N, C-alpha and C positions, 0 to 999 in steps of 0.2 A: 268933709269931702276928701281931704288928704288921707284920712284913715281908710276910707273905702279904696282909694287908689293903691295904697300900700298893701291892703289885704288882698286885693285882686292880683297884684304882682306876686305875692307870696303863694297864692293858690295856683297861679299859672306856672310859676317856675318849676315846681316838682314834676310837672308833665315832661319837661325837657330833661330833667335829671333822672327820671325813672328808667329802670332796666327793661320794663315791659315794652313790647313792640308798639309803635305808634301807627295809626291808620295811614299816614302818609307813605309808610313803607310798602303798602299794598300796591302803590302806583307801578311798581316794577312788573306786576303781573298783567298790566294792561297792554294790549297790542295796539299799535298805531297804524292806521291806513290813511294814505294821502290820496284824495280824489283830485285829479288835475283836470280842469276844464280848458278846452281849446275851442276855437270856432269850428265846428259845432259837434264836439265829441267829448267823451270822458276818457281819461286814462286811469284805469283802476283795475286791480286784479279781478278776474272773473270768479275766482274761488278764494275764500278766506277760511281760516280755521275757526272753530268755535271758541268761545271765551269772551271776556270783557274786552271790548274794542273801542278805541277812540278814533273818530273820523275827522280828518282835517280837510279843508277845501281851499284849493289854490286855483286862481283864474289866470291862465297864461294866454287867454284869447284877447281880442281887441274890442269885445262887447261885454257888457255886464252879463253875468250868468248866475244861476242858482243850482243847487242840487236839492231836489226833493228826495228824501230818503225814507222809504217806508217798506214794511214787510208784507209780502203776499200771504194770504191765508194758506194753511197747509194743504187744503183741497185743490189748490191751483198748481198744476204741473209746470215743469220748466218750459215745456213747449208752449203751453197756454200763456205763461208769463211773458215769454219772448214775443208772442203774437200780439199781446196787449201793448207791449212797449213799442213794437214796430209800427203799430197803428197809431201810437201816440195818445192812446186813450185807455186808461185802466179804470174799469167800472168799480164803484164803491163796494160792490158785492165780492170783489176779488182781493181786496186789500184790508189789512188791519186798520181800524179807524185812527190809530195814533201814527205819528211820524214826525219827521224833523225837516227843517229847511235851513240851509246855509246859503248866504249870498255873498258874492265878491265881485267887485269892479275889476276892470282890466288891470293886470299886473299886481293884484292884491291877494293876500292870503287872509281868509276870514279869521277874525280874532277868536271866535268861538269854535268849539269842537263838539261833536255829538258822541255821547258815550252809550254804547248798546251792548247788552249781554247776548252775544250771538249764540244760537243753539244749532247744533248739527241738523241738517235737513232744511233749514229755513232758506228762503229766497227773498232778496231785497231788490226793490226797484230804485233806480236813480233816473231822475227826469229834470229837464230844464224847460219850463213853460214860459220863459221870458220871450218877448218880441223885441226886435231891433227898433221898431217904431209902431205907432198905432196903425192898425190895418195890415201890418206885416204878419207873416206866419209865425207860429210858435217855434221855438228852437227844437222841440220834439219832432216837428215836421221835417227838419233837416237831419234827423237821426241822433239828436242829443239825448240818448237814453242808454242805460246799461243795466244788466242783470248781474247781481252778485249772489253767489251760492255759498252756503256755509257747509263745509265738509271737514272731516277730521284731518 
């Protein structure tokens, strides 16, 4: 067992001593966007540049919030995307089936981040469908939605 540990250390050490670039150095090319939730809105840029982007979620509201982050299909215009978000209802036929959700309680920054390779021309929806209590309206009803557009 000691021999395996020593061999593992010997094989691992050259990676740190090597002159070749390490994958960790690519982190500098990642853009960071912070999505701030308040009661009942998002503070986020309406336009972001293309490229690898990490999204962080901060809740400065007094209620728990989420951000559902998903891409609209290319056939959905900006006008149609805004109309869906304003209605608080995005049909499955308008959105990419994949997406991500970050959740944060009041005064908390989510520990996780979402990493997305943004492509020029794409549009992303941000929605909070939480309720303050059973039987209360979803936060989308209060306007807790945003549209993010990817432009150069």
